[in-house]
N, C-alpha and C positions, 0 to 999 in steps of 0.2 A: 467611444467606449461601447456603445450599443453594437456597433459593427463588429468590434473585437469579440464581444460576448456571443453574438450570433455565429461567428466563425467557430468558436470553441464548442458551442452547443451543437452546431451542425456536424462537427467532427465526431463528438461523443455519441451522437445519435446515429449518424450514418455508418461509421466504421463497425461498431458492434453488431448492428443489424446485418451488414454485409458478411461479417465473419460468421455470424450464426447461420446465414444462408449458405455459406461455403461449407460449414460443418454438416448441416442437414443434407446438402447436395452430395457431400462425400459419403455420408452414411447410406443414402439411397443408391448411389452408384456401387458402393461396396456390396450392398445386398443383392443388387441385380447381377453383378459379376460373380459373386459366390454361387448364386443359384445357377447361372449359366455353366460355371465350372463343374458343379456337381452333376448336372445333367450330361455334360460332355464327357466327363471322366467315366461315369457309369456306362455310357454307351460305347466308349472306346474300349474299356477293359472287358466288356461282356463278350467273351469268346463264344463261338458257335460250336462248341465241342459236340453237343448232342446232335446237332444238325449235320455235322461233318462225319460222324461215325456211321459206318455202314450198317446194314440190317442183318449182317451175318452174326454168328455166335460171338465173334470178337467184339463187335460193336455193342451188343447187348450186355456182355459181361463188363466191359469198360464203363458203360453208363451206370450199371448197378453198383460197381465197386468204387467208382471215383466220383459219382455225381455229387455227393455231399461235400467231399473234399474240394472239388473244383469250385463249388458254390462258395464255400468259406474262403478259399484263397482269392476268388474274385472280389469278395466283399472286403477283405483286408487290403487288397491292392487299391480298390477304389477309395477306401478311407485314407490310406497313406498318401496317395498321389493328390487326392482332393485337398487334404490338409496342407500339403506343401504349396500347391498352387494358390490356395486361398490366402495363406500367409504372405506369399509374394505379392498378390494383388492388394491385400490390405496395406502392406508397407508402401507400395507405390502410390496408392490412392491417398492415404493419409499424409504421405510425404509431400505430394503436390498440394494438398489442401493446406498444409502447414506453411509452405512457401508462399502460397497465395494470400494467406492470412497475414504473414509478415509484410507483404507488399501493401496490403490495405492499411497497415499501421505505419506506413512510410519508412520502413527500414530499408537500408541500402543492401540490396541482394547481391550485388557484384562481389564484394569480399567474401560473403558467406558461400556463394556458389563456387568461387575460386578455391576457397579452403576445402570445401567438400570434394571438389574434383581432385585436388592434390592428395587428400586423405584416401579417396577411392582408389587412385592409381597405386599408392603405397600399399594399401590393403590387398589390392589385386595381385601385386607381385609377391607379397608375403604369404598369401593364402591360395596360391595356384593349386597345390596338391589337394587342399581341402575342397576347393570348388570342383576340381575334377572328380573327387570321390563322391560328392553330392550329386553331380550330374550323372555319373555312371550309375549310382544307386537309383536315381529316378527312372532311367531308361531300363534298368534291370527289372524293376518292379512293374513298370508299364508294359514291358514285353513279356512278363511272366517267364523269365529265363529259368528261375527256380524259386522254390518256396520252402517254408518250414516243413521238415520231414523228408525232403528230397536227399538222395545220395548223389553228390556232385564231385567232379574232379576239376579243381581250379588251376592245376599245373603245379602249384606250390603245396597243396594239401588236398587229401581225399577224405571225405567224411560226410556225415549227415548234418544237414542244416538245422541249427537250433534257433537262430534269430537272424533276421534280415532288417538292417536299418539303412538309412540313406548314406551312412559313411562306411560302415564295416559289415561284414558277414561273419557270423560265428559258426564254426563247424566243430564236430566231435568225430575223431577218427576211430578206427576199429580198436585201437589200444586205449581209448578213453581220453586221449589228449585233446584239449580244446584249442582250436586255431582261430585267431582273429585276422581276417584277411580284408585289407582295404579295398573297397570297390573299384577305385581308380587303378589299382594294380592288377586287376583281373583282366587278362587279355583274351582268354578263352575259357569256356565253361563246358564240361561234359556232364550232362544230366543223365544219370542212370535210372531215373524214376519217372520220366515223362512218357506217357502213352503205354509202353509195354517193355518187357525185358526178355532176353533170350536165354534159355537154359540149354547148355551143351553137355552131353554125356558121351564120353568115349569108352566103349566096352571092348576089352581085349579077350580074344578066344584063341585057343590053340590053332596052330597052322593047319593041322589035319582035319579040323572040323568042316562040316558041310555048311558053307557060308550062306547060301539061300535059305536053308532051314533055320539057321541061327537068326538071320535077319527077320524072318517071319515070326519067330518066337519073340524077338524084341519088339516088333511092331504090335503084336497082340498084347503084350504086357504093357506097352506104353498107352495103347488105346484104352485098356482097362483102367489105367490110372486116370486118364482124361475123363472117363465116364463115372468115376467114383464120386459120390456125393460130397465127400470131404475135400475133394481136390478140383472138381469141375469148375468152381468159381475162380480158381487161380490159373487155369489153363485156357487161353483165348482161342487157340486153333488146334486141330488134330495134330498130334506129334508126327514128325517126319523122320523116317530112318534114311538118313542121307546116303548111306552106303559105306564102303570100305575107305577108311581115312588113311591107313598106312599098313604096310606089310613088311615083316621082318622074317628072319629065318626060323623064328619060334612062335610068332604071334601075328594075328590079324586084328586090327583095330577098327571097330564099326562105330560110326558117329550117329547120335540121335539128337535132333533139334526140337525144342519145345518152346513155343511162344507163350509167355506168362504175363500176368499182371505185374506192375512195377514192384521190384525188390522181392518178389516171391520165387524167383528162379532158383535161389539157393536151396530152399526147402524142397522144391519140386525135383531138383537134381538128386538130392540125397534120397528122397523117397523112391525115385525111379531106379537108382542104383541098387537099393535094397530089394526091390521087387524083381529086377532082372537077375540078381544073385539067387533068389529063391527059385525063379523059373529055371535057371541053369541047373540047380541042384535036383529039381524034380525030374528032368529029362536026361541028366548026365552030361551036359555040355562041359567040356574041359576048358580050363583057362590056362594061359601060358605058365609054365613052371620055370622059375629063374634058373639059369644055367651057371654053375660055378666054374670059372675058368680054371684050367689045369695049372698046377704049380709050375713055376718057371724052372727050367733045368739048371743044374748046378753051374756056377760060374757066370751066369747072366745077371744083369741088374735086377735086384729083387729076389733072386733065387738063393738057395742055400750055398754056402761057401765050402 
């Protein structure tokens, strides 16, 4: 009887102490892993944008215009990725601790592990698209392919990003329609808001105009826009008059290229067109006059009968 009592007492004292040790060990390992993940993620997503930017005007303007935005996006990425990795690490660590504790209580782990394996396989087959969406979302956030406020083209929809989660990306297009795009379905992404954008203005003048003089007038007008205090922070480099883009029987088209801060090229294009029109009016530069085709002769298709 005494031997039996000693066995029961030894089991009651030994197993709980070992389980407590397992739980404490799991908590310590979880703390260490979480700390390592936080440091690793912060170092990984810390882009070297300021160091990579050149010392030219373009680099200075980009740092001033996007420094706060880049810092905030980097912080959001770190928090999102770190949260996901910490959740995965906690699940794995506590799962192993739970299985080890069951073993200490003399449970048969074979049937439990077999059932868990079957359930895992079934869940994996049934949730393939969900897993793909989550993995794609993690890599999109980690690589900073786009963020809230960016104008992107996903192939299926073009719009401004309003929300980025691990499963879906929410866009709003120019018509105000909200699109929910699954991350796993995005095969390519065109980001119109990263780094810089290009404004292109095509100016048509009459065929008989002096093209070199017109180009010089356009260049002076574009340079004045770039030096204007209201616009200089939106223009990264000196505007370039690329030259004659096309020639027809009545018109010559001259192209101007302006490198701008992200998503500001639309406003710059409109302002540059207005200033060029005013400059043309001052010096009398003529623009092409639409030519009305002569009426078709009688008896021909479209002509009078």
